[in-house]
N, C-alpha and C positions, 0 to 999 in steps of 0.2 A: 349777579349770580342767579341762575335759575335751576330749580329742582322740581321734578315731577314725581308723583307717587306718594306713598304713605311712609311715615316714620323717618323723614329726612331731618338732618341736623346740620346747622350752619352756625359757626362761631367766628366772628370777625373782630379784630382789634385794629384800630386806626389811631395813629399819633401824628399830629401836625395840623396844619391849617388848610382851608379851602379844598377839602376833599368831598367827594360825593360817592355814595355806595348804595346799591339797591339789591335787595334779596326778594326773589319771587318763589314761593313754594305752593304747589298745587297738590291737594289731597288732604289726608287726615293725619293727626298726631305728629305734625312737624314742629320743629323748634328753631327759632332764629335768635341769636344773641349778638348784639352789636355794641361794642365798647369803644368810645371815641374820646380822645383827649386832644383839645385844641380849639381853634376858633373858626367860625364861618364854615362849618361842616354841615352837610345834609345827608341824613341816612333815611332809608325807606325800606319798609317790609310789606309785602302783599302775601296773604295766606288764604288759601281756599279759592275754588273756582265758583262755588255756588252753595245753595242751602244744604246740600247733603254732606259737604265737607265739615269736619268738626275736630275739636280738641287740639287746636294749634296753640302754640305759645310763642309770643314775641317779647323779648327783653331788650331794651335800649337804654344805655347809660351814656350821657355826654358830660364831660367835665370841660368847662370853658365858656366862651362868650359867643353870642350871635349864631347859635346853632339851631338847626331845624330837624325835627323828627316827624316822619309821616308813617302811619301804620293803617292798613286796611285789612280787615279780617271778615271773611264771608263764612257763614255756617253757624253752628251752635257750639257751646262749650269752650269757646276760645278765651285765652287770657292775654292781656297786654299789660306789661310793666314798663313804664317809661319814666326816666329821671334825668333832669338837667340840674347840675349841682357844681359847687366850687371844688369839692373833694369827694372821693369815693365814700369816705366815712359819713359825709353828709347824706348821701343816698340811703345808706343803711339806717341812719337815725330818722330820716323822714319817713321811710316805710315802717319803721318801728312805731312811730307816733301814730300812724294810721291804724296799725294793728291794736294799739293800746287805747284807742279812742281819742287820740290827740293829747294825751297827758305828757307834757314835757317839763323837765326840771330846768332851772335857769342855767345850769351847767350844760345841759344838752342844747339849749337855745344858743348858747355861746359858740358851740361847735357848728351850728348851722349857719353862722354868719359867714359871708364870703362875698366875692365880687363878681360872681357869674352874672351875666346880664344879657338882656335882649334875646332870650331863647324862646322858641316856639314849639309846641307839641300839637300835632294834628292827628286825631284818631277817629277812624270810622269802623264800626262793628255792625254787621248785618246778621240778624238771627237772634235766637233766644239763649239764655243761660250763659252769657258772656260775662267776663269780669275785666275791669280796668283799674289799675293802680298807677296814678300819675303823681309825680313830685317835682317841684321846682324850688330852688333856693337861690336867692340873690335879689335882683331888681329888674323891673320892666319886662316881666315874662308874660306869655299868653298861652292859653290852652283852648283849642276848639275840639269839641267832642260831639260826634253824631252816632247815635245808636237807635236802631229801629225795633228792638225787642227787649224783653225783660233782661236786665243786667244788674250786676253789683258794681258800683263805682266808688272809688276812694280817691279824692284829689287833695293833695297837700301843697300849699304854696307858702313859702317863708320869705319875707322881705317886703319891699314897697313897690308900687307901680305894677301890680299884677292884675290880670283879667282872665275870666273864664266864660266861655260860651258853650252852652249845652243844648243840643237839639235832640229831643226825645218825644215819642208820642205821649199824649195826655194820659195820666193815670199811672205812669211808670214809677216804680219805687226803687229804693236801694242806693240812693246817692248820699255820700258823706263828703262834705267839703270842710277842710281845716285850713285856716289862714292865720298866720302870725305876722 
């Protein structure tokens, strides 16, 4: 799906296995939401053409195994929210933990258990004042994050066998990582 101009909105729901979907939005104040349930799915979102584009929002939630999310945002003031979880409830709990500074009760941790596995998040943000909120629940997950400007980042991973790679210029601040 390709959208040009400002203020575009796209909301996609995919159920099943082995799907691929790509959203491309050029301009300012665009939003893309991708909700995927199944395994071996790849979703991608590209927002903005250059440094003057701004205030785009990308939300991707995948429930299942061996899924891939790719997001590239150019410009400033962009927000990326990405979750790979065993249930939709787990996504809400994981993001709530990030907001509360990682404080989870044992009851909440029990709800975060699940068998989602082998998921990957790839996020690239160019520009300043961007925000990224990433969550993964299960095991053997990985996140690769590249940002070249000042940004706020919250990463939550719950489970075993997880990895995070962050590429940022020296001196950047605003990174919070929570792992259980």
